[in-house]
C-alpha distance (Angstrom), angle and dihedral (degrees) to the residues before:
residue distance angle dihedral
M1 . . .
A2 3.81 . .
A3 3.82 91.5 .
A4 3.80 91.4 52.6
K5 3.78 91.0 49.1
L6 3.80 91.6 48.2
S7 3.79 89.9 48.6
A8 3.81 91.4 52.0
V9 3.80 90.7 48.8
S10 3.82 90.9 48.7
E11 3.80 90.9 48.9
Q12 3.81 90.8 51.7
A13 3.82 90.4 49.2
I14 3.81 90.6 51.8
I15 3.81 91.9 48.4
H16 3.81 89.4 50.5
A17 3.81 90.9 48.3
K18 3.82 91.4 50.3
Q19 3.79 90.5 51.3
V20 3.80 92.4 50.0
I21 3.80 93.4 46.0
V22 3.81 93.4 48.1
S23 3.80 90.6 47.8
H24 3.81 91.1 52.7
A25 3.82 90.9 44.3
L26 3.80 92.8 53.2
F27 3.79 90.2 49.0
A28 3.84 93.8 46.3
G29 3.81 96.6 45.2
V30 3.80 127.6 -160.8
G31 3.79 110.5 -27.6
G32 3.81 91.0 16.5
K33 3.77 124.1 124.4
L34 3.76 126.2 -109.3
P35 3.80 119.7 -142.0
T36 3.80 116.5 -89.8
N37 3.81 121.6 -109.0
V38 3.80 89.3 -102.0
Q39 3.81 91.9 52.5
L40 3.82 91.9 48.3
L41 3.80 89.7 49.3
E42 3.81 93.0 49.2
E43 3.83 96.3 42.4
H44 3.80 101.4 35.6
G45 3.81 107.5 14.1
I46 3.81 92.6 -118.2
V47 3.81 115.1 148.1
A48 3.81 123.0 -137.6
G49 3.82 96.7 -107.3
T50 3.79 91.6 53.7
I51 3.81 90.8 47.7
Q52 3.80 91.5 50.9
R53 3.82 92.4 48.3
A54 3.82 91.6 48.5
L55 3.82 90.8 49.8
Q56 3.82 90.5 49.0
I57 3.81 91.1 52.3
L58 3.81 93.2 46.5
S59 3.80 91.3 46.9
A60 3.82 94.0 46.8
S61 3.79 90.1 52.1
E62 3.82 90.1 46.8
A63 3.79 90.3 -124.8
L64 3.80 90.5 123.5
V65 3.79 132.4 19.0
T66 3.79 119.3 -166.3
R67 3.77 140.2 177.1
S68 3.76 114.9 -141.5
K69 3.78 129.0 -146.8
G70 3.80 92.2 -172.3
H71 3.78 97.9 176.1
M72 3.80 88.7 55.1
G73 3.81 94.8 42.5
E74 3.81 91.9 -121.6
R75 3.77 133.4 132.2
S76 3.79 122.0 -175.5
L77 3.78 129.8 -171.5
S78 3.76 115.2 -104.7
S79 3.76 121.5 -128.0
T80 3.81 89.2 -123.7
P81 3.80 104.5 112.2
V82 3.77 128.7 -146.4
P83 3.82 107.9 -106.4
V84 3.80 107.4 -93.3
G85 3.80 96.5 -124.0
T86 3.81 94.2 53.5
W87 3.79 104.3 53.8
P88 3.83 96.7 78.5
N89 3.81 86.6 64.2
Y90 3.81 90.6 70.4
R91 3.82 91.0 121.1
R92 3.78 88.5 76.3
F93 3.82 86.9 73.0
N94 3.83 91.0 69.7
Y95 3.79 99.9 -117.4
């Protein structure tokens, strides 16, 4: 029972992280910079592992493509766009 509850809590944290990341990405635009892990922790209370998992999910679904400068703590949006016909299916990402 505790594992199922923890899993549900983790899933909700990942959904929240995806929403925050997508919101920042839309505001930043292509070539813009996303907040660092530290900034996301301070502003939204999202820990690094949850941020990384959310980015992996968004990247795997091709909803978001980033370039990372890990040693500098920066992530910028790639110029690779999401194929036009696929974006309306965003609901499949559980927002």
